[in-house]
N, C-alpha and C positions, 0 to 999 in steps of 0.2 A: 577538320578536326571537330569532333563533337565533344562538348564539355557539359557535364551534368553538375547541377548545383542542388544540394539538399537543403531545403529551407528548414532551419532549426527553429522550433517554436516552443515556448514554455509549456509545461505540462502540469495539469491539475492532479495532485495526489489525492486519492480517495481510499476509503475502506474497500478493499477488494472483495468481490464475490468469489469465494473459494470452492463453491459447488453450486449446482443448479437450485438446491433447496436452501442455501445459506442466506440468512436475513440480517444477522447482526454480529458485531465483533467488539471486543474491548481491548484497546491498546494497553498493554502492560508495561511497555518500555520503548522509548525512542532510542535508537542507537546512533542517531545523527542529531545535530543541532542546527538551528538557523545559521546560515552563513557557510556551512560545510559544503565542499565540492563533492559531488558523487559521480560515479560512473557505473556502467553495467556490472552486476553481480555484487554491488555493495549492499550489505544488510542494513535496512533502514529502521525497522521496528519489529516488535513481537506482539501478536494478538492472541487473545482467547476467543474461540469461535463459539457462537450459540449452538445449543444441542442440535438444531436442525441442519447443521453442517453435514452430519452423517445421517444417512437413511435409517429410520427407526429399527429395522431388522438387523442392522449391523452395529448398533451401539452396544457398548459394554453395560451401560445403564441408561435409563430414560433421560437423565439430566447430564449426560457426558459432555464435558467441555474439552476441546482439543486446543493446545497451544501451537501456533504456527509462526515460523520465521518468514518475514517478507523481505525479498530482495528487489532492489531497483534495477531497471533495464534502460535508464536514460542517462545522458550526460548533462551536467549542469550544476547549479548551486541551489541548495535548499533555501526556500523563502517562505515566510508566513506560516511556519510550522505551528500547529495548534496544540501545544503541549498541555493546555488546560483541559484537553479532552481525555487525558490519560485516566484510566480506571472507569470511564463511563461506557455503557453499552450504546453503540452507535449503529445506525442502519447502514447496510451496504451502500456504497456510492457516496457516503457523507464526505465532503471535502475536508482534508486535514492539512493541506499545504500546497506549495507550488515548487516545482523544480524549474528554476529560471536558467535559460540558456543564452541570454544576451539579447533576446527579442522582447519587445514590449507586449506582444500579443500572447494570450494563452489559447492554445489550440488543442482541445481534447484532453483526455485522461492519460495518465502515465501507463507504462507497461511494467509488469512485475512478475516475479516467480515466488512460489511459496513452498516451504518444506516443513514437515512436522518438527516441532521443537522438542527434542528428547533429552 
């Protein structure tokens, strides 16, 4: 009998890169708080994306800002959520929290999905 074990490791939450040209985002709202349990498809925050999110030829205006909903794809508990960063423009990959899964080590970044906030 072959038994597989999946090693669960805590994941670092970061500002996601939502397009190849995207450099910054501003968290407008956290929809979870520190200590909340999360699972895949839970909405965790909403961001405004810098205008470079959209290729210049496809923008409605040069300074167009798009609001996006960010969903989590990890199981665990939200830890170290950086709520003080709400409203600040942050570079892509800036750490904003940890999703803890019971392991003491943090191994890489979280996985997420994004949708336009309409």
